[in-house]
C-alpha positions in Angstrom: 108.4 101.4 61.9 109.5 103.0 58.7 107.4 102.9 55.5 108.4 100.5 52.7 108.2 101.4 49.0 105.6 99.6 46.9 108.1 97.4 45.2 109.9 96.5 48.4 106.5 95.8 50.2 105.6 93.3 47.4 109.0 91.7 47.6 108.9 91.4 51.4 105.3 90.2 51.4 106.3 87.4 49.0 109.2 86.4 51.1 107.1 86.3 54.3 104.4 84.3 52.5 107.0 81.7 51.6 108.1 81.6 55.2 104.5 81.0 56.3 104.0 78.3 53.8 107.1 76.5 55.2 104.9 75.1 57.9 102.6 73.6 55.2 105.5 71.6 53.7 105.9 73.8 50.6 109.3 75.2 51.8 111.6 73.3 54.0 111.3 74.6 57.6 115.0 73.8 58.1 116.0 76.1 55.3 114.0 79.0 56.7 114.9 78.5 60.4 118.6 77.6 60.2 121.6 80.0 60.5 122.7 81.7 57.3 126.2 83.0 57.1 125.3 84.7 53.8 122.6 86.8 55.6 124.9 87.7 58.4 127.7 88.7 56.0 125.2 90.8 54.1 124.0 92.5 57.3 127.6 93.2 58.4 128.3 94.9 55.0 125.2 97.0 55.4 126.2 98.0 58.9 129.6 99.3 57.6 127.8 101.6 55.3 124.9 102.5 57.6 124.8 106.2 58.8 122.8 105.1 61.9 124.8 102.0 62.9 121.7 99.9 62.6 120.5 97.3 60.1 116.8 96.2 59.9 116.3 92.5 60.0 113.8 89.7 60.8 115.2 87.4 63.5 113.9 83.8 63.9 114.0 83.4 67.6 111.5 83.4 70.4 113.5 82.4 73.5 113.0 85.4 75.9 116.5 85.1 77.5 118.3 85.1 74.1 116.2 88.0 73.0 117.0 89.8 76.3 120.7 89.3 75.7 120.4 90.6 72.2 118.5 93.7 73.4 121.3 94.3 75.9 123.7 94.2 72.9 121.6 96.7 71.0 118.8 94.9 69.3 115.8 97.2 68.9 112.7 95.0 68.9 110.1 96.6 66.7 107.5 93.8 67.0 106.8 90.1 66.9 104.3 87.6 65.7 105.3 85.0 68.3 107.9 83.3 66.2 109.7 86.0 64.3 111.0 89.3 65.6 111.2 92.4 63.4 113.8 95.0 64.5 117.1 96.6 64.0 120.6 95.4 65.0 123.8 97.0 66.0 127.2 95.5 65.3 127.3 94.1 68.8 123.9 92.4 68.5 124.9 91.0 65.1 128.0 89.5 66.6 125.9 87.7 69.2 123.6 86.5 66.5 126.6 85.0 64.7 127.9 83.5 67.9 124.5 82.0 68.7 124.1 80.9 65.1 120.6 82.4 64.9 118.6 82.8 61.7 118.1 86.3 60.4 116.8 87.8 57.1 117.8 91.3 56.0 114.9 93.8 55.6 115.1 96.7 53.1 116.0 100.1 54.3 112.7 102.0 54.9 111.3 105.4 55.6 108.9 106.6 58.2 105.5 108.0 57.2 103.6 110.4 59.4 100.0 110.3 58.1 98.5 113.7 58.5 95.6 112.2 60.3 97.8 111.8 63.4 98.0 114.8 65.8 101.2 116.7 66.1 102.4 117.7 69.5 100.9 121.2 69.1 97.6 119.7 68.1 97.6 117.3 71.1 98.2 120.2 73.5 95.5 122.3 71.8 93.1 119.3 72.1 93.8 118.9 75.8 93.3 122.7 76.4 90.0 122.6 74.5 88.7 119.6 76.6 89.7 121.3 79.9 87.9 124.5 78.7 84.8 122.8 77.6 84.4 120.6 80.6 85.7 122.7 83.6 83.6 120.8 86.2 85.0 117.4 85.1 88.6 118.0 83.8 91.6 120.0 84.6 94.9 120.2 82.7 98.1 120.3 84.7 101.8 120.8 83.7 103.7 118.1 85.6 107.2 118.3 84.2 109.5 119.2 81.4 110.9 117.5 78.3 114.6 117.2 77.8 114.9 120.2 75.5 112.9 122.4 77.8 115.1 121.4 80.7 118.1 122.4 78.6 116.6 125.8 77.8 116.4 124.9 74.1 112.6 125.2 73.5 111.0 121.8 74.2 107.7 121.2 75.9 105.8 120.9 79.1 104.5 117.5 80.0 100.7 117.6 80.5 98.3 115.4 82.4 94.5 115.7 82.0 92.8 114.8 85.3 89.2 113.7 84.9 86.7 113.2 87.7 83.8 114.8 89.5 84.6 116.7 92.6 87.5 116.0 94.9 89.7 113.3 93.4 92.0 112.9 96.4 90.3 109.9 97.9 88.8 108.2 94.8 90.3 105.1 93.2 92.7 106.3 90.6 93.9 105.0 87.2 96.6 106.5 85.0 97.0 106.0 81.2 100.1 106.9 79.2 101.1 107.0 75.6 104.2 107.7 73.5 107.1 106.7 75.7 108.6 105.8 72.3 108.3 108.7 69.9 107.6 106.8 66.6 104.7 104.8 68.1 102.1 107.1 66.6 98.9 105.3 67.6 99.5 105.5 71.3 98.8 109.2 72.0 95.6 108.9 69.9 94.3 106.1 72.1 94.8 108.2 75.3 93.2 111.3 73.7 90.2 109.2 72.4 89.7 108.0 76.0 89.6 111.6 77.2 87.0 112.6 74.6 84.9 109.5 75.4 84.8 110.1 79.1 84.0 113.8 78.9 81.7 113.9 75.9 79.6 110.9 77.0 79.3 112.0 80.6 75.6 112.3 81.5 74.6 110.2 78.4 76.2 106.8 79.1 75.5 105.4 82.6 78.7 103.4 82.8 80.9 106.4 81.8 78.9 108.7 84.1 79.6 106.3 87.0 83.4 106.3 86.2 83.7 110.0 86.0 81.7 110.5 89.2 83.6 107.9 91.2 87.1 107.7 89.9 90.3 109.8 89.5 91.4 109.4 85.9 94.8 110.6 84.8 95.6 110.9 81.1 99.1 111.5 79.7 99.0 111.3 75.9 102.7 111.9 75.3 105.6 111.2 77.6 108.0 112.0 74.9 106.9 115.2 73.0 110.4 116.2 71.8 110.9 112.8 70.2 107.4 112.9 68.7 108.3 116.1 66.9 111.1 114.2 65.1 108.7 111.4 64.2 106.4 114.0 62.7 109.2 114.9 60.4 109.7 111.3 59.3 112.5 110.3 61.7 112.7 106.8 63.0 113.0 108.1 66.6 112.4 105.8 69.6 114.2 107.6 72.4 114.0 111.1 73.8 116.4 113.7 72.2 119.2 113.8 74.8 122.3 114.2 72.6 124.6 114.9 75.6 124.7 111.6 77.4 122.6 109.8 74.7 123.9 108.8 71.3 125.1 111.2 68.6 123.9 109.3 65.5 120.9 107.7 67.3 120.3 110.4 69.8 118.6 110.0 73.1 117.7 107.7 76.0 115.1 105.0 75.9 112.6 106.3 78.4 111.1 102.9 78.9 114.5 101.5 80.1 115.2 104.5 82.4 113.0 103.7 85.4 114.5 102.9 88.8 113.3 99.4 89.6 115.9 96.8 88.6 117.6 99.4 86.4 120.8 98.1 84.7 119.8 94.4 84.4 119.7 92.6 81.1 117.1 93.8 78.5 118.5 97.3 78.1 121.7 98.5 76.5 124.5 100.5 78.1 125.6 101.8 74.6 124.4 105.3 73.9 123.9 104.7 70.2 121.6 101.7 70.9 117.9 102.4 70.7 117.4 100.6 74.0 120.1 102.8 75.8 119.0 102.9 79.4 120.7 106.2 80.3 123.7 106.9 82.6 121.6 106.2 85.7 118.1 105.4 86.8 115.7 108.4 86.3 118.5 110.4 84.5 115.9 111.9 82.1 113.4 114.7 83.0 110.6 112.9 81.4 110.9 109.8 83.6 111.5 112.0 86.6 108.2 113.7 85.9 106.4 110.4 85.6 108.0 109.1 88.8 106.8 112.1 90.7 103.3 112.0 89.2 102.8 108.3 90.0 104.2 108.8 93.5 101.9 111.7 94.1 99.0 109.4 95.0 98.0 105.7 95.1 97.0 104.4 91.7 95.1 101.1 91.4 96.0 100.7 87.8 98.6 102.0 85.3 98.2 101.4 81.6 101.0 102.3 79.1 100.3 102.0 75.4 103.0 100.9 73.0 103.1 99.5 69.5 103.2 96.9 68.0 102.5 93.1 68.3 98.9 92.8 69.6 100.0 91.9 73.2 98.8 92.6 76.8 101.9 92.4 79.0 102.3 92.6 82.8 105.2 92.3 85.3 107.7 90.9 85.7 110.0 91.6 82.8 113.3 91.4 84.6 112.9 87.9 86.1 111.3 84.6 85.3 109.5 84.7 88.7 105.8 85.1 88.6 104.3 88.0 90.5 102.7 87.1 93.8 99.6 89.1 93.2 97.1 86.8 91.3 95.0 89.7 90.2 97.7 90.9 87.9 97.6 88.0 85.4 93.8 87.6 85.8 93.1 91.1 84.8 95.6 91.0 82.0 93.9 88.0 80.6 90.5 89.7 81.0 91.8 92.7 79.0 92.8 90.3 76.2 89.2 89.0 76.0 88.2 92.4 74.7 90.8 93.0 72.0 91.8 89.4 71.3 95.5 90.2 71.8 97.9 87.7 73.3 98.1 88.0 77.1 101.4 87.2 78.8 103.9 88.1 81.4 106.5 90.5 80.0 109.4 88.1 80.4 107.7 85.7 78.0 108.3 88.2 75.3 111.9 89.0 76.2 113.7 89.9 79.4 113.9 93.6 80.0 114.7 96.0 82.8 114.1 99.6 83.9 110.6 99.7 82.3 107.5 101.5 83.5 105.4 98.6 84.5 108.0 96.7 86.6 108.8 99.9 88.3 105.2 100.9 89.1 104.3 97.4 90.3 107.6 96.8 92.2 107.7 100.2 93.9 104.0 101.0 94.6 102.1 97.7 94.0 100.2 99.4 91.2 98.6 96.8 88.9 100.5 97.8 85.7 100.0 96.8 82.1 101.5 97.4 78.6 99.3 97.2 75.6 101.2 96.6 72.3 98.8 97.9 69.6 98.9 96.7 66.0 99.9 93.6 64.2 103.1 92.5 62.4 102.0 94.4 59.3 101.0 97.6 61.0 104.4 98.6 62.2 104.9 102.0 64.0 103.3 104.1 61.3 100.1 102.5 60.1 97.7 104.7 58.0 95.5 106.8 60.3 92.5 105.0 58.8 93.5 102.1 61.1 92.9 104.1 64.2 89.2 103.3 64.3 90.0 99.6 64.5 92.7 100.1 67.2 90.3 102.2 69.3 87.5 99.8 69.0 89.8 97.0 70.1 91.2 98.9 73.1 88.3 101.0 74.4 86.6 98.1 76.3 89.8 97.3 78.2 90.5 100.9 79.1 87.0 101.2 80.5 87.2 97.9 82.4 90.1 99.2 84.5 87.8 102.0 85.6 85.0 99.5 86.3 87.1 97.5 88.8 89.4 100.3 90.1 87.8 100.2 93.6 88.0 96.4 93.8 90.3 94.6 91.3 89.5 91.2 92.8 86.1 91.6 91.2 87.7 90.0 88.1 87.3 86.6 89.9 83.5 87.1 90.5 80.5 86.6 88.3 79.5 89.2 85.7 76.1 90.6 85.2 75.1 89.8 81.6 72.5 92.5 81.0 70.5 95.0 83.0 67.4 97.0 82.3 65.3 99.5 84.3 61.9 100.5 83.2 58.8 101.8 85.1 60.6 101.4 88.4 61.4 97.7 87.8 65.0 96.5 87.5 65.6 93.3 85.5 69.1 91.7 85.6 70.3 88.7 83.7 73.0 86.8 85.6 75.1 83.6 84.9 74.3 80.3 86.5 75.5 79.8 90.1 74.9 83.4 91.3 73.7 83.3 94.9 73.1 87.0 95.5 72.5 90.3 93.5 72.5 93.8 94.9 71.9 97.3 93.6 73.1 100.7 94.5 71.9 104.2 93.5 74.8 106.4 92.6 78.1 105.3 94.3 78.8 101.6 94.9 78.8 100.7 98.5 80.5 97.9 100.5 79.7 94.3 99.4 76.5 93.1 101.0 75.1 96.6 101.8 73.1 97.2 98.7 69.4 96.7 97.9 68.8 93.0 97.7 67.6 91.8 94.3 65.5 88.7 94.1 67.2 85.9 92.1 65.3 83.2 90.3 67.6 81.1 88.1 69.4 83.4 85.7 67.1 86.4 86.2 67.0 88.9 89.1 64.3 91.5 89.7 63.8 94.5 92.0 61.2 97.2 92.4 63.2 100.3 92.9 62.3 102.4 95.9 60.9 105.9 95.5 64.3 107.4 96.5 65.9 105.7 93.5 63.3 107.1 91.1 63.6 110.8 91.8 65.4 112.5 88.9 67.9 110.7 86.6 70.3 108.5 88.6 72.8 105.8 87.9 71.9 102.4 89.3 74.8 99.9 89.7 74.3 96.2 90.1 76.7 93.4 90.9 76.4 89.7 91.6 78.0 87.3 94.1 79.0 83.7 93.2 78.7 80.6 95.3 82.3 81.0 96.4 81.3 84.4 98.0 83.2 86.5 95.5 81.5 89.6 94.2 81.9 90.5 90.5 82.3 93.8 88.7 79.3 96.2 88.7 77.2 97.1 85.7 75.4 100.5 85.5 72.1 101.6 84.0 70.0 104.7 84.3 67.2 104.4 86.8 64.6 104.8 84.1 
């Protein structure tokens, strides 16, 4: 989002405080939630004078279908706190608000702020090259496509994926992480880059991370939209790519996260080029989404995670329909991810109905268990101070690693979790929850359930004397537990000594 001036921040903060107090009886809820012709008239007048054809507002509505209809009419949803939506409206969306008699409040015009702590596109590319150079046995950097400007021969950028893993990645369980579909969402490339640094720099030091790099194929795409990010670096409120041929002229571009080919063209995306949710002239019309399509189709991925901002949400398919997905692992893992960062977990359609987005496409086309993480709270907006990145990373690091933990067997989310594990002097001690009937250990790579070294279980403690073969050199030992229902849980790793 754009940055507010100090005076406007104070004014807006006071107004939002009064809205919050309405639930405590200090301000009438009816007054704050009812339709206001004055606010609509004011928004209409501002639209007439707007050079972008958009007016920033707060909308008091949480019905997913109504929000999906408004998005189709050109509402750009910035974020939500579960009751209110912060965003920008076109004339068409405002007309629907008036017809539906929905409550809005005008927000002041604002300006983006690109904190210099965030990496530019050039710095991202340099960082990726540096990692690939420093860790040649673990990482390789590949050009997998072009940005819109490059496709037009007007400069632009290559799209880069950093592939992390030990040895041949072709047959290993694979996970892909992506950031920056939307240019102005500044925190998202940083999360992907932080994950790259963690995996490579902690390899050989942290047993869990070492086991992931040894046994997984990890694909990292920090920015899907480098051309758009360059505009955001200059202070532009840019969501879309920079296609000014079939995209808008005042609000240039195509919304890459409405341009994927599964259920493209349904409600929840706009057919108006000036709208920030413009879906493009056809599915996969943009070189950026074509490149992601081909990359994801190049192999079987267990998980896909795409980072966005803001709203503190974990989302999963479907977004285009009220139907629940038939795969129970999808929601279970989504809720598990939310236990780490304390975000709200929900099916995408519970936020608002959408179509042509990344996660519906990946799950609907390939069966990949796909998630969107919306990073940041109502007050963080799209351009929080870079000093907030430490908090965002701490919140989302455990979930990113959990996907690697269960990439070989996602159903482990239903099994018991090992609580703690220690290895010293050849003895393995494992704390497990009540009701565990079996514990097993593996040296190095995890084997098939029931084929590991049996660990003696007594109540909530399991013990094993490691064999000589497990004590030679420094090795990772992985341990998992089986519940009374026969389900095996996720493994936990420790050094053998």
